[in-house]
KOLTOR-535902 format. One record per residue (C-alpha): residue number from 1; x, y, z; chain; residue in one letter. Coordinates in steps of 0.1 Angstrom, whole numbers. Layout:
residues N
+------+-------+-------+-------+-------+------+
: resi :    px :    py :    pz : chain : resn :
+------+-------+-------+-------+-------+------+
:  NUM :     X :     Y :     Z :     A :    A :
...
+------+-------+-------+-------+-------+------+
END
This chain:
residues 455
+------+-------+-------+-------+-------+------+
: resi :    px :    py :    pz : chain : resn :
+------+-------+-------+-------+-------+------+
:    1 :  1545 :  -568 :   484 :     A :    M :
:    2 :  1537 :  -595 :   509 :     A :    A :
:    3 :  1514 :  -622 :   501 :     A :    E :
:    4 :  1494 :  -617 :   532 :     A :    Y :
:    5 :  1489 :  -590 :   557 :     A :    D :
:    6 :  1501 :  -612 :   586 :     A :    F :
:    7 :  1518 :  -644 :   591 :     A :    D :
:    8 :  1495 :  -653 :   621 :     A :    L :
:    9 :  1462 :  -640 :   630 :     A :    F :
:   10 :  1449 :  -651 :   665 :     A :    T :
:   11 :  1410 :  -649 :   672 :     A :    I :
:   12 :  1409 :  -645 :   710 :     A :    G :
:   13 :  1432 :  -627 :   734 :     A :    A :
:   14 :  1429 :  -650 :   764 :     A :    G :
:   15 :  1460 :  -667 :   779 :     A :    S :
:   16 :  1465 :  -692 :   752 :     A :    G :
:   17 :  1459 :  -668 :   722 :     A :    G :
:   18 :  1483 :  -643 :   739 :     A :    V :
:   19 :  1512 :  -669 :   746 :     A :    A :
:   20 :  1509 :  -682 :   711 :     A :    A :
:   21 :  1509 :  -648 :   696 :     A :    S :
:   22 :  1538 :  -632 :   717 :     A :    R :
:   23 :  1560 :  -663 :   711 :     A :    R :
:   24 :  1553 :  -663 :   674 :     A :    A :
:   25 :  1563 :  -627 :   674 :     A :    A :
:   26 :  1594 :  -634 :   691 :     A :    S :
:   27 :  1604 :  -657 :   663 :     A :    F :
:   28 :  1600 :  -630 :   638 :     A :    G :
:   29 :  1564 :  -636 :   627 :     A :    A :
:   30 :  1542 :  -606 :   619 :     A :    K :
:   31 :  1513 :  -613 :   642 :     A :    V :
:   32 :  1477 :  -597 :   647 :     A :    A :
:   33 :  1452 :  -607 :   675 :     A :    I :
:   34 :  1416 :  -597 :   680 :     A :    C :
:   35 :  1396 :  -596 :   710 :     A :    E :
:   36 :  1358 :  -586 :   713 :     A :    G :
:   37 :  1357 :  -584 :   751 :     A :    S :
:   38 :  1388 :  -576 :   773 :     A :    R :
:   39 :  1422 :  -588 :   768 :     A :    V :
:   40 :  1433 :  -614 :   793 :     A :    G :
:   41 :  1404 :  -639 :   785 :     A :    G :
:   42 :  1383 :  -661 :   810 :     A :    T :
:   43 :  1411 :  -668 :   833 :     A :    C :
:   44 :  1422 :  -632 :   839 :     A :    V :
:   45 :  1390 :  -614 :   835 :     A :    I :
:   46 :  1361 :  -636 :   845 :     A :    R :
:   47 :  1375 :  -668 :   858 :     A :    G :
:   48 :  1404 :  -682 :   880 :     A :    C :
:   49 :  1419 :  -650 :   890 :     A :    V :
:   50 :  1390 :  -629 :   901 :     A :    P :
:   51 :  1373 :  -660 :   915 :     A :    K :
:   52 :  1404 :  -668 :   936 :     A :    K :
:   53 :  1406 :  -633 :   949 :     A :    L :
:   54 :  1369 :  -639 :   962 :     A :    L :
:   55 :  1382 :  -671 :   977 :     A :    V :
:   56 :  1408 :  -654 :   997 :     A :    Y :
:   57 :  1381 :  -629 :  1010 :     A :    A :
:   58 :  1358 :  -658 :  1022 :     A :    A :
:   59 :  1386 :  -676 :  1039 :     A :    Q :
:   60 :  1390 :  -647 :  1062 :     A :    F :
:   61 :  1359 :  -656 :  1083 :     A :    R :
:   62 :  1378 :  -688 :  1093 :     A :    D :
:   63 :  1409 :  -668 :  1102 :     A :    G :
:   64 :  1390 :  -645 :  1125 :     A :    F :
:   65 :  1371 :  -673 :  1141 :     A :    E :
:   66 :  1403 :  -696 :  1145 :     A :    D :
:   67 :  1423 :  -669 :  1160 :     A :    S :
:   68 :  1406 :  -670 :  1195 :     A :    A :
:   69 :  1421 :  -706 :  1200 :     A :    G :
:   70 :  1454 :  -689 :  1197 :     A :    Y :
:   71 :  1448 :  -662 :  1223 :     A :    G :
:   72 :  1436 :  -635 :  1203 :     A :    W :
:   73 :  1406 :  -615 :  1214 :     A :    A :
:   74 :  1388 :  -620 :  1183 :     A :    S :
:   75 :  1354 :  -613 :  1167 :     A :    H :
:   76 :  1343 :  -614 :  1132 :     A :    T :
:   77 :  1342 :  -579 :  1117 :     A :    P :
:   78 :  1315 :  -567 :  1093 :     A :    A :
:   79 :  1321 :  -574 :  1057 :     A :    F :
:   80 :  1314 :  -551 :  1028 :     A :    D :
:   81 :  1307 :  -567 :   996 :     A :    W :
:   82 :  1310 :  -534 :   976 :     A :    E :
:   83 :  1344 :  -528 :   988 :     A :    T :
:   84 :  1355 :  -564 :   977 :     A :    L :
:   85 :  1342 :  -560 :   943 :     A :    I :
:   86 :  1357 :  -527 :   939 :     A :    A :
:   87 :  1391 :  -539 :   949 :     A :    R :
:   88 :  1388 :  -570 :   928 :     A :    K :
:   89 :  1378 :  -548 :   897 :     A :    D :
:   90 :  1409 :  -526 :   903 :     A :    K :
:   91 :  1431 :  -556 :   902 :     A :    E :
:   92 :  1416 :  -570 :   872 :     A :    I :
:   93 :  1420 :  -537 :   854 :     A :    D :
:   94 :  1458 :  -537 :   863 :     A :    R :
:   95 :  1461 :  -572 :   849 :     A :    L :
:   96 :  1442 :  -562 :   816 :     A :    N :
:   97 :  1466 :  -533 :   813 :     A :    G :
:   98 :  1496 :  -556 :   816 :     A :    I :
:   99 :  1482 :  -580 :   792 :     A :    Y :
:  100 :  1476 :  -552 :   766 :     A :    I :
:  101 :  1512 :  -539 :   773 :     A :    T :
:  102 :  1527 :  -573 :   767 :     A :    M :
:  103 :  1511 :  -576 :   733 :     A :    L :
:  104 :  1523 :  -541 :   723 :     A :    K :
:  105 :  1560 :  -547 :   735 :     A :    N :
:  106 :  1560 :  -580 :   717 :     A :    S :
:  107 :  1551 :  -563 :   684 :     A :    G :
:  108 :  1516 :  -579 :   682 :     A :    V :
:  109 :  1490 :  -558 :   666 :     A :    T :
:  110 :  1458 :  -558 :   686 :     A :    L :
:  111 :  1424 :  -554 :   669 :     A :    F :
:  112 :  1393 :  -547 :   689 :     A :    E :
:  113 :  1362 :  -568 :   679 :     A :    G :
:  114 :  1351 :  -602 :   674 :     A :    N :
:  115 :  1368 :  -620 :   645 :     A :    G :
:  116 :  1351 :  -639 :   620 :     A :    R :
:  117 :  1366 :  -664 :   595 :     A :    I :
:  118 :  1356 :  -653 :   556 :     A :    I :
:  119 :  1378 :  -678 :   539 :     A :    D :
:  120 :  1409 :  -700 :   549 :     A :    A :
:  121 :  1432 :  -669 :   548 :     A :    H :
:  122 :  1408 :  -641 :   559 :     A :    T :
:  123 :  1395 :  -627 :   592 :     A :    V :
:  124 :  1370 :  -600 :   595 :     A :    E :
:  125 :  1370 :  -577 :   625 :     A :    V :
:  126 :  1347 :  -547 :   631 :     A :    A :
:  127 :  1340 :  -545 :   593 :     A :    G :
:  128 :  1376 :  -546 :   583 :     A :    Q :
:  129 :  1392 :  -578 :   564 :     A :    R :
:  130 :  1429 :  -591 :   573 :     A :    H :
:  131 :  1445 :  -618 :   555 :     A :    T :
:  132 :  1470 :  -642 :   572 :     A :    A :
:  133 :  1490 :  -671 :   562 :     A :    R :
:  134 :  1479 :  -689 :   593 :     A :    T :
:  135 :  1448 :  -684 :   614 :     A :    I :
:  136 :  1447 :  -695 :   651 :     A :    L :
:  137 :  1413 :  -700 :   669 :     A :    I :
:  138 :  1418 :  -693 :   709 :     A :    A :
:  139 :  1382 :  -681 :   718 :     A :    T :
:  140 :  1379 :  -704 :   750 :     A :    G :
:  141 :  1346 :  -714 :   765 :     A :    G :
:  142 :  1316 :  -696 :   777 :     A :    W :
:  143 :  1290 :  -707 :   804 :     A :    P :
:  144 :  1262 :  -729 :   793 :     A :    S :
:  145 :  1227 :  -728 :   805 :     A :    L :
:  146 :  1204 :  -757 :   810 :     A :    P :
:  147 :  1171 :  -759 :   791 :     A :    P :
:  148 :  1150 :  -750 :   822 :     A :    I :
:  149 :  1119 :  -726 :   822 :     A :    E :
:  150 :  1128 :  -693 :   834 :     A :    G :
:  151 :  1166 :  -700 :   830 :     A :    I :
:  152 :  1170 :  -663 :   821 :     A :    E :
:  153 :  1165 :  -654 :   858 :     A :    H :
:  154 :  1198 :  -673 :   866 :     A :    A :
:  155 :  1231 :  -658 :   870 :     A :    A :
:  156 :  1262 :  -674 :   856 :     A :    T :
:  157 :  1298 :  -673 :   870 :     A :    S :
:  158 :  1302 :  -642 :   848 :     A :    N :
:  159 :  1276 :  -622 :   866 :     A :    E :
:  160 :  1284 :  -637 :   900 :     A :    A :
:  161 :  1314 :  -616 :   900 :     A :    L :
:  162 :  1297 :  -585 :   894 :     A :    H :
:  163 :  1268 :  -585 :   917 :     A :    L :
:  164 :  1257 :  -551 :   933 :     A :    P :
:  165 :  1251 :  -566 :   966 :     A :    S :
:  166 :  1259 :  -598 :   985 :     A :    L :
:  167 :  1226 :  -620 :   984 :     A :    P :
:  168 :  1210 :  -633 :  1016 :     A :    H :
:  169 :  1210 :  -668 :  1000 :     A :    S :
:  170 :  1219 :  -687 :   970 :     A :    V :
:  171 :  1208 :  -716 :   951 :     A :    L :
:  172 :  1236 :  -730 :   931 :     A :    I :
:  173 :  1225 :  -754 :   901 :     A :    L :
:  174 :  1254 :  -779 :   894 :     A :    G :
:  175 :  1281 :  -798 :   913 :     A :    G :
:  176 :  1312 :  -791 :   893 :     A :    G :
:  177 :  1343 :  -771 :   903 :     A :    Y :
:  178 :  1328 :  -738 :   896 :     A :    I :
:  179 :  1297 :  -746 :   916 :     A :    A :
:  180 :  1315 :  -759 :   947 :     A :    V :
:  181 :  1340 :  -729 :   945 :     A :    E :
:  182 :  1313 :  -703 :   944 :     A :    F :
:  183 :  1293 :  -724 :   971 :     A :    A :
:  184 :  1323 :  -718 :   994 :     A :    G :
:  185 :  1328 :  -681 :   986 :     A :    I :
:  186 :  1292 :  -672 :   992 :     A :    F :
:  187 :  1289 :  -693 :  1024 :     A :    R :
:  188 :  1323 :  -678 :  1037 :     A :    G :
:  189 :  1309 :  -643 :  1029 :     A :    L :
:  190 :  1278 :  -649 :  1051 :     A :    G :
:  191 :  1249 :  -661 :  1027 :     A :    A :
:  192 :  1231 :  -692 :  1030 :     A :    E :
:  193 :  1240 :  -717 :  1003 :     A :    V :
:  194 :  1222 :  -746 :   987 :     A :    T :
:  195 :  1237 :  -768 :   960 :     A :    L :
:  196 :  1212 :  -787 :   937 :     A :    M :
:  197 :  1230 :  -815 :   917 :     A :    I :
:  198 :  1216 :  -842 :   893 :     A :    R :
:  199 :  1239 :  -869 :   904 :     A :    G :
:  200 :  1247 :  -885 :   937 :     A :    D :
:  201 :  1279 :  -867 :   945 :     A :    D :
:  202 :  1298 :  -834 :   937 :     A :    L :
:  203 :  1326 :  -832 :   912 :     A :    L :
:  204 :  1323 :  -859 :   888 :     A :    N :
:  205 :  1357 :  -871 :   873 :     A :    G :
:  206 :  1377 :  -865 :   906 :     A :    F :
:  207 :  1387 :  -892 :   928 :     A :    D :
:  208 :  1358 :  -907 :   946 :     A :    D :
:  209 :  1371 :  -904 :   982 :     A :    D :
:  210 :  1382 :  -868 :   978 :     A :    I :
:  211 :  1349 :  -856 :   965 :     A :    R :
:  212 :  1329 :  -875 :   990 :     A :    I :
:  213 :  1349 :  -859 :  1020 :     A :    E :
:  214 :  1346 :  -826 :  1006 :     A :    L :
:  215 :  1310 :  -829 :  1005 :     A :    A :
:  216 :  1311 :  -837 :  1042 :     A :    K :
:  217 :  1332 :  -808 :  1049 :     A :    E :
:  218 :  1311 :  -784 :  1030 :     A :    M :
:  219 :  1280 :  -798 :  1050 :     A :    T :
:  220 :  1297 :  -790 :  1083 :     A :    K :
:  221 :  1300 :  -753 :  1071 :     A :    R :
:  222 :  1263 :  -752 :  1066 :     A :    G :
:  223 :  1260 :  -757 :  1030 :     A :    I :
:  224 :  1230 :  -778 :  1019 :     A :    T :
:  225 :  1235 :  -803 :   992 :     A :    I :
:  226 :  1204 :  -816 :   973 :     A :    I :
:  227 :  1214 :  -848 :   954 :     A :    S :
:  228 :  1195 :  -865 :   925 :     A :    R :
:  229 :  1175 :  -834 :   919 :     A :    C :
:  230 :  1165 :  -817 :   886 :     A :    K :
:  231 :  1155 :  -780 :   884 :     A :    P :
:  232 :  1126 :  -776 :   859 :     A :    E :
:  233 :  1114 :  -740 :   865 :     A :    K :
:  234 :  1126 :  -707 :   879 :     A :    I :
:  235 :  1102 :  -679 :   889 :     A :    V :
:  236 :  1111 :  -645 :   900 :     A :    Q :
:  237 :  1093 :  -629 :   929 :     A :    G :
:  238 :  1092 :  -599 :   951 :     A :    P :
:  239 :  1121 :  -614 :   974 :     A :    G :
:  240 :  1142 :  -632 :   950 :     A :    G :
:  241 :  1134 :  -665 :   932 :     A :    Y :
:  242 :  1118 :  -699 :   933 :     A :    T :
:  243 :  1131 :  -729 :   917 :     A :    V :
:  244 :  1107 :  -760 :   912 :     A :    T :
:  245 :  1124 :  -793 :   910 :     A :    D :
:  246 :  1112 :  -826 :   892 :     A :    H :
:  247 :  1093 :  -836 :   922 :     A :    M :
:  248 :  1072 :  -804 :   925 :     A :    G :
:  249 :  1093 :  -790 :   956 :     A :    R :
:  250 :  1099 :  -753 :   957 :     A :    E :
:  251 :  1133 :  -739 :   969 :     A :    H :
:  252 :  1136 :  -702 :   973 :     A :    S :
:  253 :  1167 :  -680 :   972 :     A :    A :
:  254 :  1179 :  -644 :   968 :     A :    G :
:  255 :  1201 :  -656 :   938 :     A :    L :
:  256 :  1200 :  -686 :   914 :     A :    V :
:  257 :  1234 :  -694 :   900 :     A :    L :
:  258 :  1237 :  -717 :   871 :     A :    A :
:  259 :  1270 :  -733 :   873 :     A :    A :
:  260 :  1261 :  -762 :   849 :     A :    T :
:  261 :  1293 :  -762 :   828 :     A :    G :
:  262 :  1311 :  -746 :   801 :     A :    R :
:  263 :  1309 :  -749 :   762 :     A :    R :
:  264 :  1334 :  -741 :   735 :     A :    P :
:  265 :  1329 :  -706 :   724 :     A :    N :
:  266 :  1325 :  -711 :   686 :     A :    T :
:  267 :  1294 :  -689 :   681 :     A :    K :
:  268 :  1297 :  -664 :   652 :     A :    G :
:  269 :  1333 :  -677 :   641 :     A :    L :
:  270 :  1324 :  -684 :   604 :     A :    G :
:  271 :  1335 :  -720 :   607 :     A :    L :
:  272 :  1311 :  -731 :   582 :     A :    E :
:  273 :  1327 :  -709 :   556 :     A :    S :
:  274 :  1358 :  -730 :   557 :     A :    V :
:  275 :  1341 :  -763 :   564 :     A :    G :
:  276 :  1352 :  -770 :   598 :     A :    I :
:  277 :  1327 :  -790 :   617 :     A :    A :
:  278 :  1321 :  -793 :   655 :     A :    L :
:  279 :  1324 :  -825 :   672 :     A :    D :
:  280 :  1295 :  -838 :   694 :     A :    D :
:  281 :  1306 :  -816 :   724 :     A :    K :
:  282 :  1305 :  -785 :   704 :     A :    G :
:  283 :  1342 :  -782 :   702 :     A :    A :
:  284 :  1368 :  -778 :   674 :     A :    I :
:  285 :  1384 :  -810 :   665 :     A :    P :
:  286 :  1423 :  -809 :   662 :     A :    V :
:  287 :  1453 :  -831 :   659 :     A :    N :
:  288 :  1482 :  -833 :   681 :     A :    E :
:  289 :  1497 :  -803 :   666 :     A :    W :
:  290 :  1467 :  -784 :   670 :     A :    S :
:  291 :  1456 :  -782 :   635 :     A :    R :
:  292 :  1420 :  -784 :   624 :     A :    T :
:  293 :  1406 :  -801 :   593 :     A :    S :
:  294 :  1420 :  -770 :   573 :     A :    V :
:  295 :  1457 :  -772 :   569 :     A :    D :
:  296 :  1464 :  -735 :   578 :     A :    N :
:  297 :  1439 :  -731 :   605 :     A :    I :
:  298 :  1446 :  -742 :   642 :     A :    Y :
:  299 :  1429 :  -741 :   676 :     A :    A :
:  300 :  1440 :  -744 :   711 :     A :    I :
:  301 :  1427 :  -740 :   745 :     A :    G :
:  302 :  1391 :  -747 :   757 :     A :    D :
:  303 :  1375 :  -742 :   723 :     A :    V :
:  304 :  1390 :  -776 :   715 :     A :    T :
:  305 :  1378 :  -793 :   748 :     A :    D :
:  306 :  1411 :  -814 :   752 :     A :    R :
:  307 :  1419 :  -802 :   786 :     A :    M :
:  308 :  1402 :  -770 :   799 :     A :    A :
:  309 :  1430 :  -755 :   820 :     A :    L :
:  310 :  1449 :  -722 :   815 :     A :    T :
:  311 :  1483 :  -735 :   816 :     A :    P :
:  312 :  1474 :  -762 :   791 :     A :    I :
:  313 :  1461 :  -733 :   767 :     A :    A :
:  314 :  1493 :  -716 :   773 :     A :    I :
:  315 :  1513 :  -746 :   766 :     A :    A :
:  316 :  1495 :  -757 :   735 :     A :    E :
:  317 :  1500 :  -720 :   721 :     A :    G :
:  318 :  1537 :  -719 :   729 :     A :    R :
:  319 :  1540 :  -754 :   713 :     A :    A :
:  320 :  1522 :  -742 :   681 :     A :    L :
:  321 :  1544 :  -710 :   677 :     A :    A :
:  322 :  1577 :  -734 :   682 :     A :    E :
:  323 :  1561 :  -758 :   655 :     A :    T :
:  324 :  1553 :  -731 :   630 :     A :    L :
:  325 :  1576 :  -701 :   634 :     A :    F :
:  326 :  1608 :  -716 :   651 :     A :    N :
:  327 :  1612 :  -750 :   631 :     A :    D :
:  328 :  1610 :  -769 :   663 :     A :    N :
:  329 :  1580 :  -794 :   660 :     A :    P :
:  330 :  1564 :  -796 :   697 :     A :    T :
:  331 :  1535 :  -812 :   711 :     A :    T :
:  332 :  1525 :  -813 :   746 :     A :    I :
:  333 :  1517 :  -842 :   772 :     A :    S :
:  334 :  1482 :  -842 :   789 :     A :    Y :
:  335 :  1496 :  -869 :   814 :     A :    D :
:  336 :  1501 :  -859 :   852 :     A :    N :
:  337 :  1488 :  -823 :   850 :     A :    V :
:  338 :  1483 :  -811 :   883 :     A :    P :
:  339 :  1451 :  -791 :   891 :     A :    T :
:  340 :  1431 :  -777 :   920 :     A :    A :
:  341 :  1396 :  -769 :   931 :     A :    V :
:  342 :  1397 :  -738 :   953 :     A :    F :
:  343 :  1368 :  -748 :   973 :     A :    S :
:  344 :  1368 :  -744 :  1011 :     A :    I :
:  345 :  1387 :  -767 :  1020 :     A :    P :
:  346 :  1404 :  -769 :   987 :     A :    P :
:  347 :  1413 :  -798 :   966 :     A :    L :
:  348 :  1445 :  -808 :   948 :     A :    G :
:  349 :  1451 :  -837 :   924 :     A :    T :
:  350 :  1475 :  -851 :   898 :     A :    V :
:  351 :  1475 :  -881 :   879 :     A :    G :
:  352 :  1450 :  -911 :   878 :     A :    L :
:  353 :  1421 :  -916 :   900 :     A :    T :
:  354 :  1416 :  -949 :   917 :     A :    E :
:  355 :  1390 :  -958 :   892 :     A :    T :
:  356 :  1409 :  -947 :   864 :     A :    Q :
:  357 :  1440 :  -967 :   876 :     A :    A :
:  358 :  1419 :  -998 :   882 :     A :    R :
:  359 :  1406 :  -998 :   847 :     A :    A :
:  360 :  1442 :  -996 :   833 :     A :    K :
:  361 :  1466 : -1016 :   856 :     A :    F :
:  362 :  1461 : -1052 :   867 :     A :    A :
:  363 :  1470 : -1044 :   904 :     A :    K :
:  364 :  1465 : -1011 :   922 :     A :    V :
:  365 :  1476 : -1002 :   958 :     A :    D :
:  366 :  1459 :  -975 :   977 :     A :    I :
:  367 :  1474 :  -955 :  1006 :     A :    Y :
:  368 :  1451 :  -930 :  1024 :     A :    K :
:  369 :  1455 :  -908 :  1055 :     A :    A :
:  370 :  1429 :  -887 :  1073 :     A :    G :
:  371 :  1434 :  -865 :  1101 :     A :    F :
:  372 :  1428 :  -832 :  1119 :     A :    R :
:  373 :  1454 :  -808 :  1108 :     A :    P :
:  374 :  1477 :  -796 :  1136 :     A :    M :
:  375 :  1463 :  -759 :  1133 :     A :    K :
:  376 :  1427 :  -770 :  1144 :     A :    H :
:  377 :  1441 :  -788 :  1174 :     A :    T :
:  378 :  1440 :  -754 :  1190 :     A :    M :
:  379 :  1414 :  -736 :  1169 :     A :    S :
:  380 :  1389 :  -760 :  1177 :     A :    G :
:  381 :  1377 :  -762 :  1139 :     A :    R :
:  382 :  1360 :  -794 :  1133 :     A :    D :
:  383 :  1378 :  -798 :  1097 :     A :    E :
:  384 :  1398 :  -828 :  1083 :     A :    R :
:  385 :  1423 :  -835 :  1058 :     A :    V :
:  386 :  1423 :  -864 :  1033 :     A :    L :
:  387 :  1454 :  -876 :  1014 :     A :    M :
:  388 :  1458 :  -904 :   990 :     A :    K :
:  389 :  1482 :  -921 :   968 :     A :    L :
:  390 :  1473 :  -944 :   938 :     A :    V :
:  391 :  1501 :  -969 :   931 :     A :    V :
:  392 :  1507 :  -994 :   904 :     A :    D :
:  393 :  1508 : -1027 :   924 :     A :    G :
:  394 :  1534 : -1042 :   899 :     A :    E :
:  395 :  1560 : -1014 :   891 :     A :    S :
:  396 :  1552 :  -994 :   923 :     A :    Q :
:  397 :  1551 :  -964 :   904 :     A :    R :
:  398 :  1528 :  -936 :   918 :     A :    V :
:  399 :  1500 :  -930 :   895 :     A :    L :
:  400 :  1480 :  -904 :   913 :     A :    G :
:  401 :  1481 :  -881 :   942 :     A :    C :
:  402 :  1448 :  -866 :   957 :     A :    H :
:  403 :  1444 :  -844 :   986 :     A :    M :
:  404 :  1415 :  -823 :  1002 :     A :    M :
:  405 :  1426 :  -799 :  1027 :     A :    G :
:  406 :  1445 :  -766 :  1033 :     A :    M :
:  407 :  1475 :  -759 :  1010 :     A :    D :
:  408 :  1466 :  -788 :   987 :     A :    A :
:  409 :  1468 :  -769 :   957 :     A :    P :
:  410 :  1505 :  -757 :   965 :     A :    E :
:  411 :  1516 :  -793 :   971 :     A :    M :
:  412 :  1502 :  -808 :   939 :     A :    M :
:  413 :  1526 :  -786 :   918 :     A :    Q :
:  414 :  1557 :  -804 :   933 :     A :    A :
:  415 :  1540 :  -838 :   933 :     A :    L :
:  416 :  1534 :  -832 :   897 :     A :    G :
:  417 :  1571 :  -830 :   891 :     A :    I :
:  418 :  1576 :  -863 :   908 :     A :    A :
:  419 :  1549 :  -880 :   888 :     A :    L :
:  420 :  1565 :  -869 :   856 :     A :    N :
:  421 :  1599 :  -881 :   867 :     A :    C :
:  422 :  1582 :  -916 :   873 :     A :    G :
:  423 :  1586 :  -917 :   911 :     A :    A :
:  424 :  1578 :  -949 :   928 :     A :    T :
:  425 :  1562 :  -955 :   964 :     A :    K :
:  426 :  1599 :  -963 :   975 :     A :    R :
:  427 :  1610 :  -929 :   963 :     A :    D :
:  428 :  1582 :  -914 :   984 :     A :    F :
:  429 :  1591 :  -936 :  1015 :     A :    D :
:  430 :  1628 :  -927 :  1013 :     A :    R :
:  431 :  1621 :  -891 :  1013 :     A :    T :
:  432 :  1627 :  -877 :  1047 :     A :    I :
:  433 :  1595 :  -859 :  1061 :     A :    A :
:  434 :  1596 :  -822 :  1067 :     A :    L :
:  435 :  1581 :  -821 :  1102 :     A :    H :
:  436 :  1558 :  -806 :  1114 :     A :    P :
:  437 :  1538 :  -801 :  1083 :     A :    S :
:  438 :  1508 :  -814 :  1066 :     A :    T :
:  439 :  1528 :  -823 :  1034 :     A :    A :
:  440 :  1548 :  -848 :  1052 :     A :    E :
:  441 :  1520 :  -874 :  1054 :     A :    E :
:  442 :  1527 :  -878 :  1017 :     A :    F :
:  443 :  1559 :  -896 :  1025 :     A :    V :
:  444 :  1548 :  -911 :  1058 :     A :    L :
:  445 :  1520 :  -936 :  1044 :     A :    M :
:  446 :  1532 :  -970 :  1049 :     A :    R :
:  447 :  1499 :  -992 :  1051 :     A :    E :
:  448 :  1479 : -1004 :  1022 :     A :    K :
:  449 :  1441 :  -995 :  1024 :     A :    A :
:  450 :  1419 : -1026 :  1025 :     A :    P :
:  451 :  1404 : -1030 :   991 :     A :    E :
:  452 :  1368 : -1027 :  1004 :     A :    S :
:  453 :  1374 :  -999 :  1030 :     A :    K :
:  454 :  1370 :  -964 :  1024 :     A :    T :
:  455 :  1377 :  -936 :  1049 :     A :    L :
+------+-------+-------+-------+-------+------+
END
């Protein structure tokens, strides 16, 4: 008789948990996974995927408007929110079904319900207890709400994907990637949009030049950005909501969206039963092998707050399965991870920002190019592109690539390969340009940006 019911029991069937479970099962482990919501997790069900589908929808307005400059007798047709949401929901249902099928075909047992750790080898789901040699926590993150009077009236990104109708105006609290992405979505679909941020600029942590230029482009599109502003109260009225800020000013909107960050989803896990304490960010501390303070309990993905990206959670999960069930000790690198913000226009970035590079290297060279993309010379749209290279001034190794503009996310995947191969500025310079393209500018920048000058 087996000592435990399962070799691995995973709590949370998001991208990381599913990847770890399937890989472990492929190595012969007996694996179970539980999920209290829908299989697929944040990214597939209520995050990256449905949000990008809405970004695509919002971008059509530009296409309709720009086509007139190319000879099309164009007008912007009527938009129907209900149709978009229904089509989006159908696609998410399809993906949810695919994930369930993948687990089944991999031999992973799925239990429906939230998992709670009873002891180091026992997980309870829906009143039933299951034992496992190894427990994996992959419960992801959840939207966090600021302590504001009346915050219960605000929607989060979860609810924003299921609104019954398109609001006539939206006030978004926050200036991170979720905030700017939804600002682009709602503005592109026709709503009036205001962003209320506590700091001076959007997107803390991104390269300064890129985030400042994005704010300019968003402003051109009619998005109002209120900086250095703290919301203090939200009141519901007959026509929508009123937000009062720290200066007593009132801001009205048909929808208030709280996009003030996400926190690791650890509520109700029973961590206290095995002595796992959370760090000051509410995350589960782990070592480079994703092991918690309990030897046979591991955690991956957003719940660890190492790097909150879906591909990172997947890589962590696969590395864990290789280590525990394939006799192949594996860790992952968090350097040069390409990422994107699907704002309108989008951002793409990989490697160090200028600020990060100057803190680590004695000499840093900066190359920048700002221009109107070829497409808009005939469309007439007033939208610019900004591209930037951050280079080690001594070794000439490229430390970071940053871009604002159409197709930026697509370019960053290939540039991430270059940076991971240790590409130098000379490698970029000797690469023949692909003309005419926007991407060619990354290999054509020759003049260093003056130290004190910004675009």
